[in-house]
N, C-alpha and C positions, 0 to 999 in steps of 0.2 A: 233341557237344551244341551247341557254339558254331557249328559249320558249319551245323547245322540252323536255329539262330536267324538266321544270316546269310542263308540261302536264303529263309526265310519273309519276312524284312525286305525283301529285294530284290523278291520276288513281290508283296508287299503294296504296295510303292511303285509297281511297274509297273502294278498294277491301278488305282491312283488317281494317275495321272501328273500330273494338273492340280494336285491338292493337294500332292503331293510336290514338284512344281516350285516352287510358292509357298513352301513351307517352306524348301527349299534356297536359293532366290534371296533370300528375306528374311534368312536367317541369313548368307548370303554377303555381302550388302550391309553388314550390321552388322559382320561380321568384317573386311571390306575397310576400313571406316572406322577400326576399331581398329588394324589393321595399319599403315595410313598415318600415323595419329596417333602410334602407338608409334615409328615411324621418326623422325618429327619430334621427339618428346620425347627419344628416345635421342640424336639429333643435338645438340639444345640442351644436354642434360646432359653431352655429351661435350666441350664447350668447355674448353680448357686442360688436359684430362686427359692429353695426350701428354707433359706435363712431369712428371718424377718428383720425388718428395720435396717436395711442395708443402704438406704438412700444416701446417708452421710458417712458411709464407711469407705475408707481409702487404703490402698496398699502403698507403702513407701518404696519407690524405686530409686536406685542410685545410678547416676551416669558418670562415666569417666571419659575425658577427652583423650583419645588415642592418637596414633600416628595420622598425619594428614588431617587433623581435626575431626577424625571419625569418632562418633559417640558410641561407647560400649555400655550397655545397660545390664544391670543385675538386680535381682529381687532381694539380695542379701545385704544386710546392714549391720552396723555395730550394735551390740546389745544395749549399750549405754544411751542410745538415741531415744529409746522409749521413755526413760525417766526424765530427760530434758523436755521432751514434748509434753509430757503429762504435767510437769511442775512449773514450767516457765511460759507456757503458751495457753492463755485463757480460751483460745478457740477450740482446744481439745477437750472432749468429754471423757474419753478413756482411750487406752492403748493396749493392744494385745500382741504378744510376741509368740512366734512358733519356731521351734527347732525340730526339723524332721530329718530322720536318718533311717537308712535300712539297717536293721539289726537282726540278730539270731535269737529266736525265742525257743526255749526248751521247757518241756514238761514231761517228766519221765523219760522215755526213750524217743520222744518225738522232738525233732528240731526243725523249725521253719524259719524262712527268711521273710520278715514282715517290716512294715513302715511304722516306726516309733515316733511319736510326737511329744515333745516336751514343751509346755506352754505356761503362760501366766495363769494366775488363779481365776481370772475372769473369762477364760477361754470358752466355757460353755454358756456364758451370757452373750458373748459375741457370736459364737457359732453353736447354737443349741442343737443337740442331737436327741433323737427319740430313743429312750432306753427300753430294752426288752425285759431286763431283770434288775431289781434293786434300783437305786438311783445314785447319782454322783455327787450328792450334797456333801459328803465327807471327803471328797477327792482332795480339795485344796487344804483341808485341815489334817490330812494323814500322809505325811512323808513316807515314801515307800509303797504307796498304793497306786493303782492304775485302773483304768477301765479298758475293756477290749471289745472288738466288734463281734457281732453274732456269728459271722462267718468264721472267725478265728476260734471262737468258743466251740463251734461244732467240730472243727478240725482237731482241736487238742483234747476236748473232753467228751465229744459225742453227746450222749444223753445225760451225762453227769452235770450236776450243778457247779458252775465255775466260781460262784461267789465264795470268797475266802481261800481259794486255791492260790498256790504260789507259783510264779513263773520266774525262770532265770533268763535275764537279758544279757547278751554279750555284744559289746560295742565299746570302743575306746571312750572312757569317761562316763559311760552309762552302765557298765557291767555291775549288776547287783541282783538280788532277789526282790521281787515285787509281789504284793498281794492284790488280788483282783477284788474290786469293790463294786463293779457294775459292768453291764453288758449293753452295748448300744447297737442300733441298726446303722450300717454303713451306707450312705447314699452313693448311688452309681454316678449320677450327673452332678458332680461337685469337684471343684479344684482343691477344696479343703479335705484331702484324703489322708487317712491314717488307719492303722489296725490296732494300735495301742496308744493310750493317752495318759500322761502323767503331768503333774505340775512341776515347775522348776525347782521347788524345794526338795524334790526327790532325787536330785542329782547334784549334790554340792560340789562334786569334783570338777564339774565343768561350769561352775558359777561364773568364772571369768568371762565366758562368752556373753553372759547377761549383763555384766557390770562394766566392761572395758570398751574403750574406743580402739578400733583396728584401722589404722591408716593404710596398712599394706597387707597383702596376703589375703587368704580366703576368709570370708565372713559367713556365719552360719545362720544368723537370725533373720526371720521374716517379720516385718513390723506392720501392723494394721492400726490405723488411726480412725477413731470415730469423732467427727467434727460436730460442734454444736449447731443447732438450727440457725440458719441465716448467715453463716460464715461465708465470706467471699473467698472461695478456694484459691483463685488465682493470686490474690494478695497474700493469703496465708502461705501458699507455696513459695512465693518470693521472699517472705519474711523468714522462713526457716533456713534459708541459705547461709545466714550468718553463723549457724551452728559450726560449720567447718572452720571458720576463723576463730570462733570463740573456744572451741574444744580441741581443735587439731592445729593446723598452721596455715599460713597464707599460701604455701605451695600446694597443699591439698585443696584448699578453697579455690584456687585458680583452675584446677583440672576436674573438679567434681561438682555435682549438683544433685539435689533431691527433687523427685517428682511425685505427685500424688495421683495415683491411678484409681479411678472409681472402681469399687469392688465388682459391680455388675458388668464391668468391661474386661475383667481379667481373662476370662476364657476366650472370648472372640476377638480381642483387640491386642493382646500382648505380642503376638507374632507380627501383626501388621504395624504397630506403632513403635515397638521397642526391640524387635527382632529377638524376642524371648520365645522360644518354641516349646519349652517343656518346663513343668514346675520345678524339677530338680528334687533334691532330698530323697533320692531313691525312687521317685514316682516315674513310671515309664510311659504314661500316655502323653500325647502331644496336645498342645492348646489347639483350639479351633481357629477358624479364620472367617471373619464376616464376609470377605470377598467370595469365599467358596459357597456360602449360603446364597449370596446374590447370584452367583453363577448357576447353582443348582436350581434356584427358583426361576431363573431366566429360561433355561433350556426346557424345564418342565412346562412352563407357560407357552413356549413356542410349540411344543408337542400338542398341547391342548388347542392352541389356535389352529394348527394344521388339521386336527380332528374336526374342529368346528367348521373350517373351510370345506372339509370333505362333505359335511352335512349340507352346507349351502350349495356346493357344486352339484351334489347328487339330487337335491330337492329341485333345483332349477332345471336340471337335466331331465327330471321326470315330468316337467311341465308339459312337454309335447305329448307324453303318453296319457296325461290326465286332462288334456285340453278339452276334449269332448264332454267329459264329466263336468268340468267347470262351466262350459257353455250351456249344457242342459240345466244345471242348477240356476244359472242366471236367468234363463228363459222362463223357468217356473217360479221366479220371483226372489231368488236368493240375493240378499244385499251384500255388497263388497265386505262390509264389516263382519257379516256372518262367515264369509269365506276366509277372511283373515283369522277369525277366532278358530275356525276349523283347522287350518294349517298350523296355527300356533299350538293347538292342542296336540296335534300329531308330533310336532317337534319336541314339546315338553314330555310327551309319553316316551319318545325314543330316548331322550336325555335321562329320564328317571330309570328306564330299563338299563341303559348303559351304566348309570351309577351303581345300580344293584349288582351288575356284572363286575364292575370295577371293585366293589367291596369284596367280592369273592376272589378276584385275582389278587388283590392286595393281601388278603388273609393267607393265601397259599404262597405268595412270593415274599412275605414279610421276613421270614428267616433267611432266605437267600439274599435279600436286599441288605439286611443287617450285616451278614457276613461279608458282602461285597464292600460295604463301607467300613467294616471292622468297628462297629459301634453296638452297644448293648441297649437297644431301644426297647420301649414298651409299646404295645398296641393301644393307641389312644381312642378307641371307639366308645367314647363317653357320650352323654346326651348333647353336650355343646358341640362336639365334633360332628355328630350325626346331623344336628340341626343346621349347622353351617354347610355341610356337604349337600343336604337336600335343597337348601336355599340356593346354593351355587348351581346345582343341577337345573333347577327351574329357571334361574337367570340365564344359564347357558342355552337352555332350550328356547327361551324367548329371543335371546340375542341371535342365535343361529337361525331361527325360523322367521325372523322379521322380513328379511329381504325376499326369500322364496315366497312367503305369504303374500306380500304386496305384489310381486311379479305375477303370481298365479291369479290373484284376485282382479288384476287389471285386464285380463284377456277379454276381448270383445266376443260376445256369443255368436254373432253372425259369421265372423271370420273363422272361429274355431270349428263351427258346425260345417262350414264349407271346406275345412282342412287347409285354410290359408294362413294359419298362424305362423308368424315368423318370430324368431328369438335371437335376432342379431345382437341386440344390446346385451341380453343375458348371456349369449354365447361368448361375447367378448369378455364379459365379467368373469365367466367361468375360466376362460383362458388365463386371465390375470391371477386367479386363485391357484391354478395349476402351476404357474410360474413361481408364485410365492412359496407354495409347498415344496417344490424341488429346489428353490433357492435356499431355503432353510436346511433341507436334507443335504445338499451339496456343501453348505457351510459346515454342518456337523461332521460330514465325512472328511473334509479338509482338515478340520481341527483334530480329528482322530488320527489322521496320518502324521500330522505335525507332532502331536504328543508322542506317538509311537517312535518317530525319529529321535525326539529328544530323550526319551527313556533308553533308546538304544545307545545314544551318545553317552549317557550317564553310565551305562553298563560297560562300555568299551573304552572310555577315555583313559588315557595313560595318566595316572595320578602321580607318577614319579616313584612309585613303589609297587611291589607285587602284593596283591591282596588275596589271591586265590590260595586255597589249601592251608590257610593259617588259622589256627584255633587259639582263642583267647580264654584264659582261666584266671579268675581273681584269687588264686590260692593264697598269695602272700597278704593280700588285703584282708581276706577273711581270717587268716591266722592272727593278724594284728588285732582284730576285733575280739577274738575268742580267748578262752582260757588256755588254749594250746599255743599261744604266742611264745611260751617258754621254749618250745622246740626250735624257734627261729631267733631266739635272743642270742646275745653274745657276738661272735665274729660273723657279721652278716655275709661277708663274701663267701666264706666256706659254706654257710647254710644255703645261699643261692646256688652255689655250684652243686651242692648236694641235691637240691630240688631238681635242677636241670639234668643232672646225671641220671636221676631215677627215671625221669620222663623220656630220656633218650635210650632206654634199654630196649625198646621195641624197634625192629628194623624199619617199620613204616613211619617212624618219627625221625625226620631228617635233620632237624636243628631245633634249638631252643634258646630263648632269650627272655629277659625280664625288663620291665620298664615301670616308671612311676605312674604314668597315666595311660589310658587307652588311646589309640590313634584317632578316635573320634571325639576325644575330649577337647574343649575349647579353653585351654588354660593359657593365661598370659601372665607375664611378670615384667617388671621394669629392669632394663639393662642400660648401662652407660658406656659410652665409647670415648674415653678421655683424649684420644688422638684426633678427634674430629670436633667441629664446632656445633654439631647437631645436638638438640636437646635429648633428654632421656627417651628411650624407645620402649613402648609397650609391645612385647614380642611373644608370639607363640613359642613355647619351649617344651622340651621333652627330656625327662631324666631317664637315661638308658644305661645298659651295660655294654661290654665290648663286643657282643654278638648281634646287637640289634640291627645295625645297618646291613650286616650280611644276611640275616634272616629275612628282612624285607627287601632284599636285593636293591638297596639304595647305593648307586655308584658314587665313589669318591672322586671328585674332579681334580682335587689338589690336596696335598698333605696326606694325613693318615687318620685312622680311627683311634679310639681310646685304647690304651694298653690294658691287659687284664689286671695289672698291678696298680691302677690309679687309685684304688681304695686307700693306699698308703699316703698318697698325696693329699687326699681329702682329710684324713684323720690327723696326720702329724704336721705337715708343713702348711696346711690351710691354703694350698695352691689349688688352682682350678684350670681345666682346659675346656675349650669350647670348639664345637663344630657348627658351622653356619651354612645356610643355603645361598645359592648363587644370587637370588634376588636381593639379599641383604648386602652382599658384596657390591652389587650394582648401586644400591641405594646409598651406600657409604662412599661410593666412587673410589674404591680401592683397586689399585692395579696389582698389588701383591698383598693379599689378605693374610697369608700365613705369618704368624708372629704378632699381628695386631692385638692390642690389649683390650679386654672386655672386663667391665666391672659389674658385679651382681650385688646391688645394694641390700637386697632382702637378707642375704646371708653374709654380707660384708666380705665377699670374696672377689678376687680378680685373677686373671690369667690370660695366656695367649690363645689365639685361634690356631688350632693344629690341623684343621681339615675343612674342606669346602665340598658340599654335595649339591647335586642338581636340585632345582625347585621341586618341592613336594607339596601335594594338595591334601593335607590332613584336614579336610573339611568338606562341606557341601559345595556343589557346583553353583549354588545360588551366590556364593561369595568368591571374590578374587583370591588367587593364590597369595598367601602371606609369607613374608620372610619368617624363617624358623631358626631357632638356635637349640642345639643339643648340648646337654650338660651331663658329665659323668656323676651319677648319683646312686649310691647303693644303700644308703641309710633308710630310704623311704620308698623302696620299690614295692609295687603292689600286684602287678599283673605278669603272668607267665604266658609267653607265646610259644607255640610249637608249629613247625611246618610239617605236614604229613603228606603221604601219597594217598591217592584215591583208591588204591587196591585194598580190598578187604576192610573198607572203612568201618563197618560195625565192629569188627575185631579190634581195630585201632582205638575206637571210642571206649570199648570195654577195657582195654589196657589202661587208657588214661584215667578211667574211673578207679581202677585198681590202684594205680600209682597215687592218685589223689588221696585214697583211703590210707595210704602209708603215713601221710602227714596229718590229715584231718578226718579221722575215722568217724567222728560224731557229727560231721556237717555234710549235707547233700552235695553231690558233685554238680558243679556249675561250669558250663562252657558255652561259647558262641563262636561261630565263624566270623572272621573279620569282614568278609564281604556282606554277610547278613547284617552286621552292625552298621555298615555304611548304607545299606539299603533302607534302614530305618529313617534316615534323613528324608527320604522321598515317599513316606507313607501317604501324605496328602496328595501328591501328584499321582501315585498309583491308584488311589481311590477315584480321583478325577478322571483318570484314563479309563477305568472300568465304567464309570458313569457315562462318559461321553460315547464310548463304544456301544453300550446298550442303547442309549438314547438315539444315537445315529441310526442304528438298525431299526429302531421303532419308528423314527421319523420317515425313513425310506419305506417301511412297511405301510404306515398310514397313508403316505402319499401314493403308494402303489394301489392301495385299496380304492382311493378316490379316482385314480386314473382308470382302474379296471371298471369301476362303475360308469364313468363317462364313456369309455369305449363301448361298453355294452349298449348304452343309450344310442350312441352314434350308429352302431351296427343295426340296431333295431329300426332307426329312422331310415336307414339307407338300404334296407333289405331288398326292396323292389329295384332300386338302382343297380345293386350288385348283380341281381339276376339278369337284368337287361344287358349289362356290360358283358356278362359271361356268354349270353346268347350271341352277342355281336362279336365274340372272339377274344375278349380280354383274358390275358393269362393270369394265373394265380399270383405270379410275381408282381404284375402290374396292379392288381387289386390290393395286394398287401402294401405296396408302396403308396397307393392312393389313400389308404386308410390310416397309415402310420406317419406320413410326412408331416401332418399338422402337429403331431405330438413331438416329433423330433425337433421341429423348429422351436416349440415351447421349451424343451429341455435345453437347447442351445442358448436361448435367451436367458433361461435361469442360470446357466453357467456364467455368462458374462456379468450378470447381476451379483452372483454369489461369490465370485473370485475376490473382488476388493473387500467384501464383507468378511469372507474367510481369512483373508490376509490380515485384516485388522484384528480379528478375534485371536488368531495365532500369535500375532505380534504382542498383543496384550498379555496373553498367557505366558509367553516366553520372557516377558520383561523382567521377571524376578530372578532370572538366571544370569549369572555373570558369564557363563559359558553355554552357548546355545547353538542350535543348528541354524544354517542359513536357509531362508525361505526362497524357494524357486518356483517358477511357473509349472514345472513338472508335477509337483505335489498337487496343485489345484487342478491341473489338467487330468490327472489320474482320478481325482474325486469326481470330476465332471463325467469322465468316461464310465466310471462305475455306476453313477446315477443313470446315465444314458442306456447302458446295457440293461439295468434293472427295468427301466421304463419300457424298452423295446421288448423284453421278455414278457412283461405284463400285457402290452398291447398285442403282441404276436399271439399269445396264448388265446385271446378272445376272438381275434379277427380271423385266425386260421380256420376255425370251424365254419364261420360265415362264408369264407371264400370257397371252401370245399363243398358247401351245400349244393345239391343239384338245382339248377335254376328253374327247372320245370316245377319242382315242389314250391319254390319261392313264389313264382308267378301265379301258380294255381291258388296259393294261399291268399295272394293279393286280389 
């Protein structure tokens, strides 16, 4: 019986190859999207799953109450916290600390920038890695030993055995020679990333980071806690808050708190729950976002639903063409159940063929899709994935074929053999499906336009400074990490001037400046304003030289910039000067800010405000513009900025590389454009934009396939009517209007349904931005117009041929 069903299904599809192809291609496109998105979701959900027994593992996060009671979160804690948790809390099984930094690794004449991790002795028990050569059993017992990744081993030693080889590490407090005792495989989908690993006994010079409490300033340690089975985490988290009072002071306790984040939530929930978007410690990848996975899954599901609706639409549309076949089958004794089984077999066959085609599409598009999302996924075509895929294909075939099967099986043989079959109910149902398909398509197009407008706003918004044509180079920071620091020791002002002077020797380099942090850094410290009654303020601050404001074209609204000689004030008189932004003046309610006193508790310094600048947005447009305070700071400057012309840019870059080699000949040249650094804030949004653009195009394509199939059925049913109308004098324009007006009405209905849905989707997507575009009717009207034009082109393409056919041939055929 099944063989008979299969034979009939194949013959039926071959007789109507055009419509079968549309059905298969539409389903295949929808399935391809689902397969690719499933790969992406599986990859994202797979982060950190390679580590066993993480159910009771937590990362300690510290929050600080900032201005206006805003909570600021950090993954960095005092090193002494681990000992207290281990020794004083029976809920804790063990604690592991990590200190990750970007360092320079050298072997022979090769120098590479890599991520170095210093950890407790139990690190490989908490985060076990697979070792390629030797093992790390002696790591904890051998100060001065380390293990390296297989990737780094290949870069440094190629085919040579790295075990026993010596590496030179250059980084403040870590600089030493280390012996390699093992090589491990570095996992791609893990937040516990590093290229070199040593235990804390190998770096005695920075032992204070492991043993001390740091109530102010930057902390370096990441702390991971493994709780005992059955511990109530909420109560445990509440219990550890007393640590602030017990080991620090009441003021710190009033503004800080510890939080225990489940290890398996680090990758997908850090950004959403704590506004922590990057692991730090030199790691450059961003955390994922569970909402993006929901979003990707939702839009791929919509595409698959549209493709399934295509199948239903085309199958019920074919009913009139197969009515006589069904009538004959019933006359000769076919039972309705047999007909249902026949049509379900056809739908399952089409679904499986579409799946096989989707596998081929997915394989060829996998590399492009990975590049689109900027992730290094692996193709998961394993047995489980294939089994789930084929099961889903059969289910989709059954689900998509149920309605057409029951519609076709209920035709009455007498009516169909007399050509009196009507399909009013199924015709209305098909119209609903067309409206749904184009509603989704218009919603996607609307979201695409809104995202494009928002990304344009991001690119063009005035941030209060010029970001174009400025190159950032961490030359001073690298010098401080390296053995070449001696070149920059001594009188720092003269050395900074020397560096800037060297880079200004080329005519295409217009200006140069140095600063402590990059403009994209989110660095805050506490400042006090004794002439006000306001509490201490956590403020963004930048340590700069006298040229910084000029180089970034930041206008001074009142007062002056720092003088070139302020280094003397820092060293000798312990005085300080400050420049503040306009929003800080407004917050303090100062009518005359120049001369107001500012205290900087961290360095025990105070001084007057000497200048006021306009508000500057050194941050993402996800966040509101913050008050900022500039301080003159030459003792810890790290980054060199130069403004260049765009003429002969390759020549200019070559000169910068040559100037870099003047000071750091043994370290590779590093540079980035400031506008590229800012663009990194929006990597997630850029990936979403690309995804929505592609899926919008596919949604419209699939909907157009369905519309094309329905139009072809409509034309086939009305061939005789068209011929008679032409004989009676109907013009081609009249016939085109007659055949297309039904679909125009459907698209217009889809517009009115899609606009509020699109508005909600766009509003939800924009909600994370503090600065966003205004939504207007024009955007959604444009989306509807685009869908209407595409639909009209689709309909016009197929109806034009029927309208232009000679009516004599049509009527002779009839």
